[in-house]
Residue, then its C-alpha position, 0 to 999 in steps of 0.5 A: d531623402a538622404g537625411p539622418r536616415a541615410s547616415r544610420p548604419r544598416g539595421a538601425a532603423s528603429l534605434p533611438d537617436h543616441a543609440a544610432a549615433a553610437m552605432a554610427k561611430r563603430p564602422g563595420k558593426r551592425p546592431k543585433g536585432g534592429g529594433e528598440g527591444r530591451g532584450r540582451p543579446t547573447k554572446k557570439h556562438a553561445l547557442k549551438r543548436k538551432d532550436r535553442g533560440a525558440s526558447k529565448g524569444g526574439f530580439a524582435g525590435g521596435k518600429g524599424r523595418g531593417r533586417g537583423r543579423k543572421k546570428s542574432g535573428k528577429a521574429a518574422g512576419g506579423g504576430k506576437g513573439r514569445g518575448k516582448g517584441g516590438k512593432g517591427s515587421a522585419k524578417a528574422l532568421k533561424a537562431s534567436a539569441a536575445k529576449g525581446g523587450g519592445k512592443g510590436k508584431g514580431a512573430s515568435v522564433q519558433r514560428a519563424d523557424d517553422e515557416l522557413k522549413k515549410g515555406k510560406k502559404r501561397t494561394a495560386e490559380g488552380k490550387v487549393k489554399k492550404g489549410s482551407k476546408d476544401a484542402a482538408e476534405s481532399q486530404d481525407g479523401d486521399k487517405a480513404d483511397k489509400p489503405k494504410k500499409f504495414t511492414a511485415k513485422k507490424q503485420r505479424r504483430k497486428e494478426v496476433t493482437s487482433l486475435y488477442s483482442e477477440l479473446i479477451n472480449p466477453g462478447r466474442e462470437r467464436k469459442a475461446e478454445t478456437v481463438v486460442a488455437d489460432i493464436l498458438a498456430l500463429l506463434q508457431q510460425r514465428l521465427t522468435p521462440l515462444a520463450e523469448y516472445c513471453g519475455k516481451e510485454i505483449g507476448s506475456y499478455v497474449v500467453q497469459a490470456c491463452l492460459k486463462w481461456g485455453s483448454k486443458e490440452q492447450r495449457k498442457q501444450l504451453l507447459t511442454l513448450l515452456k518448461d525448459h525455460i522456466p528459470q529464465l522466464a522466472m527472472n524476466r520482467y514480463g515472463y515471471m507472470v507467465v510462470l505464475k499463470l502456468l502454476r495456476y492454470v495447469s493445476l486447475t480442477s473443477k470447483e463444483r465437484k471433487p477431482t477424480p484420481e486421474e485429474r489429481k494425477a494429471r495435476n500433480q504431474n503438471v506441477r512436478e514438470l513445472l517445478d523440476p527445473i527450479r533446483g540447485k543454482h537455478l533456485h538460488a538465482i531465482f530466489y534472490h531476484r526481484q521477479g524470481c522471488r515473487v515466483i517462489n512466493g507464489i509457489h509457496n502460497s499455492s494450494a496445488v503444491d504439497a507442503k513437503e515440496k514447499r519446505r523443500l524449496f525453502h530449506e534449500v535456500a535457508v539451510p546450508q548444505s553442510v547441515a542438511l546433508r548431516r541431518p537424519e531426517i529428510p530435507g524439508s520434513k521439519p519447519l525451519r523454526q522447529l529445526l533451529r530449536s531441535e535438541d540434537l542440533t550440534a553447536d557447530q551446526r547451529t552456528a553454521m545455520l545462524d551464519h547462513l541465515q544472517e547472510a541470507t537476510s542481508k542479501a535479501v535487504e540488498k536485493e530489495l526483497l522485503g516486500i515479499d512474504i516468503v522472505h519474512l520467514l527468513f527474518q522470523a527464524y533469524c530474529e528468534v535465535a540471533s543475539e542482541s548485537q546481531l539484531k542491532e546489525l540487522a536493524e541498521k540494514c533493514m529498518a529503512g524498509a521495515p514497513y514492508l514487514l507489516s504485510s505478514k505475520p512472520g514479518a510482524e513478529a520479526l519486527l517486534r524484536l527489531l523494534g526492541v534493539a532499534n535506536a531512537k532515530q530509527r524508531k522515529a523514522f519508522c513512525k514517520d513512514l507509518k504516517g496516515k496508517f496508524a488507525a488501520l494498523a491498530m485494527n489489523s489482525v497482525d499489525y496491532l501487536v506492532v502498534m502495542r510494541l511501539a507504545s511500549t518502546v518509543d521514548d519520544t511520547v511527544l512524537l507518538s502523541k502528534s502522530m499515532l494518537a492524533e490520527w486515532k482521534d477521528e476513528l477512536k470509536t471505531i477502534c474501541f469497537d474493533k476486534y483488535g483495535h480495542r486490545v491496543l487501547a486496553w494495553m495502554l490502559c492496563p498493560g500486562d492484564a492476563k484476563l484481557f490478553s492471551p499468553y501469545e500477546l503477553e509473550c510478544l510484548a514482553l520481549p527485551a527492549p534494551t534501547a528503550l530507556k524511559a521507564a514503562d510507567t512514565r511512558r504510559q502516563e505521558l501517553l494517557r494524558t493525550l489519550r484519556p480525554m479522547l477516550r472519555s468522550v467516546l465512552l460518555g456517548d453511549p456507555l451501555l452500548a460499549a458495555a454490551d459490545v464484546s470488544a468495547k467492554a474491555v476498553l470500558t472496564s480498563y478505563l474505569a479500573t485506572d480511573w473511577d470516573g464519576e461522570l462516566v458511572e452516572a452516564l452508565l446508570k442513566a443508560c441502564e435505567k432507560a433500558s430497564m424500562r423496556e420489556d426485553f431490557g434492551s442492551l441491558g438484557s444481553g449476556t455481555a452487558t451483564t458480564t461487564l456490569l459484574v466486572l465493574l461491581r468488583l472493580e468499584p472502590q469501597k468508598a467511591d464518591s460515585p458508587l455503582a452497586v447501590p444506585l444500580w439496584r435502586r434505579c434499575m433492578q428493584p423497580t423491575l425485580i419480577a421481570a429481571t428474575t426471568s431474564r439474564c438480569a437475574f445474574l446481575v441480581l445474584g451478583m449484587l446479592k453476593h456483593g455484600g454490604e449495603v446492596g447485598e442486604a437490600v437485595a436479600a430483604e427485597l427478595r424475601r419480601r417478594r418471594k411468592e411473586v418471584d416464584t410465580a413469575v418463574n413458574a409462568a416463564e417455564a410454562r411458556g417454554a423459557v429457560v430460567k437459570g438465574 
């Protein structure tokens, strides 16, 4: 049949009539794809890599059976292409250029490419069909018959790693020293030096395991082999861990008994051999290296290293030689901060030390060493003696990494001074970095001071309310009863109270803050608008429990000192009345609760709408006066007696009236062996 089909150009078998007619008018031009797909072919030579067609989906057109051009390509065989290919079954070639748009069985270009590379699956007489169960079984049998071959390098690696696996296995059958001996024997046969081997990942793990499980002699052997390469290993990505393990295990002695003089001598000798190479230019290079600084930090925190040796290493970095050589004392005999405050330090020496510390802190920031504790000692010493302009310059450099300073007490002390000179933008960025951690910081033994400093210096109280105070809401009760968290809350309620805070805390929080522009009282009142309702709900839950807690009592007394809340006072009276009905007075009979109530009696306003002293006497102490006089509540009765006024007169009259009963109860308690002091 040579009808309309014969007049169509090659490859246009599945095109619509109007498209076929258009193509017939263009002699020498063949359609790209040969189908009724709607995809757009890309330009010629647009795809340089063969596999790029696979990401596009085939043009894979419609109902015709024609062949596509090589450079356009269609999907081959049955199956669905990645594009919306047509029903054609034409064979595609390698590079697909357009996204298909028809409906059909066109296979994806990736599959077409794979089939062209691997060949079609064939089933012939005497051959097993590829992909069948029999073929899989035969392949497994061939693999089992042929053992896996290793190159010489892989074989040597496997020998070591097999022994390493045995060494770290808790259920090993051989002794650890025997396995370590085998590993060391293999390592000595290698052409690669041991120090170079320690600089590789697997080598570092193997040597660390040998140090951990080896005997004293084997550890000493490793120290002898590696001690000349300590500076290089300390600055290696994997080798620095070997140096730290050397420091740990060559100085290890028995924990169950006191080491003998010989053991102490051997330990000191090993530590000396390890530290001897870390001097001069090697020490400076190691200190300002990301891995090397961790080694120096490990030495500084090691209990096996003498305090003078630690100071010697640190001073060699922190003190310029021009000052160290002119000082009368031995280098390292004084701590750095004490040296900076020395009265015999000349002005030139002080200036030289300050410049040197400024350079050292800047270099530490550039090398990203803020996360290492020993660097915080540099910041602590420098911030104590630096001027305001120098602190501002340092804040500009390091405030982006300031959260790392929270990991140690020296770093936190340096941060207290930096927060005083940081601008509003830097403080805002710092608060955002601490998102999600404010509750934990408030209860941290070091960082609670930083949280108090933030509450005293950040002018953006809306930011603090939405971040810090919002995070406290769910954990406010825990913070109230925490050893350090209650101090943060008490500071926000009654800042500067010498009865609640130590001289060290008052000194840290009184540091100058020239960039904090808002008045301190205004800032505090704005924060309390958000904090007070949350705190009130916590205290109303169980006020007597708070009064009897060593930490929470400060929060309760501070809250009532700033706002004598009648509802809270009534809740406290109800709790005391309930506790007084118990034989041992419950929480009311504790010394802490008694002390807290005595403080509240002194804080009570003279003409309060909700008094405490009189209701406490009438509802709690008067009905149980005889039992109270033989318990700790006797001090509370005496406090009411000294309080004077209406309650004092009422207590005195009741004691006079029931004096004989009180004397009898006291004598009976003393006869039972009880100590009655009140």
